[in-house]
N, C-alpha and C positions, 0 to 999 in steps of 0.2 A: 559432480559439481554441486548438486543440490545438497548432498550429504555434508560436504565441506561448508557450504553456506549455513546449513542448519547448525552445525557444531560451532561455527564462528559466531553466529547470532546468539546462540545460547550462552557462550562464554562472555561475550560483550555485555549482554543483558544481565548476566550474573554479577559482573563487576559493578554495574550501575544500580542494581536493586539492593534492598536491605539484605542483611546476612541470613535471615530466616528463609528467604526464597533461594533455593539452590538451583544449580545449572540443570539438574535432572528434572526438577519441576518445570522449569522454563522450557526445556526441550520437549517435554510432554505436551505443554500448552501450545507451542508453535509447530509441533510435528505435523498435524493434519494440514495446516496451511502450506507447509513446505511440500508435502506430498501432492496436494491439489495443484500447486504452482508447477511442480515438475511434470505432472500429467498434461497440463495445458501447454507447457513448453514443448513437450514431446509431440503433441498433436498439432503443433505449429499454428497456434491461435494467432489471429491478427494482432499486430503490435499494440494498437489502441485498446482492444479488448483485453489483452494480456495485462497491460498497465493498470487498467481500471480494476480488473480482478485481483491483481497483486495488492493494490492499495486497500481494497475492501478486506482481503484476507489478513493484511497486516493490522488493520484496525480491529478485526475480530480477535486476532491473537493478543493484541494489547489488552483488550477487554478480558480475555481469558486469564492472562497473567495477573491483572488486577483482581479478578475474582478468586484465584487460588492463593493469592498472597496472604500470609498470616498478619502482616502489618500493612498499614496504608502506604501506598507508593508515593514517591515525590511527584509533585505536580508536573515537572518537566518530563517525566516518563509517560505520564498520561497524554501530554501534548505531543510527545514523540510519535504516538500512534496516529495522530491526525496529519502529520507532515506529508507522508506519501500521497494521501488523498487530496490534500491542499495543493501540492505541486502538480499532480495530474490534472486537477480541475483548472488550475491556472494555465497550464499548457494547452488543454483542450479549448478553453475559452479564447486564448490568444490565437490559436489556429483558426477558430471560427471567425474571429474578428478580422484576421488577415484575408480570409476567403470571401468575406461579405461583398467585396467590390466585384468579384467575379460573378456573383449571383444577381447583382443589381441589373435590371434591364436598362438598355440604352434609351435615352429620351427620344420620344417620337418627334419627327420633323413636322408632322401634320398638326395644325392647330385648328380646333373645331369651332 
């Protein structure tokens, strides 16, 4: 499954990046992130931890692609690296906001 995702991501990013950046260069840049993600999936990491780790690895891969690219990448590709981290952050904050009512203590009936 992760090999197919690795190939798919390499091909899609190859179509979006400048011609000088080949699919092989992209595959080498994102390969370690895919392997680490597969290991954590195999170890059945908790869902929240897995999502945060995936977002961080995606951002690191985006930086690696920008680093090895012979030409400057378009700005939307650089912003694409921040999208998973932004989405994960929004979801985690929303869940925390929803659960804050459960943690709030009930008001005391005694008045001092």
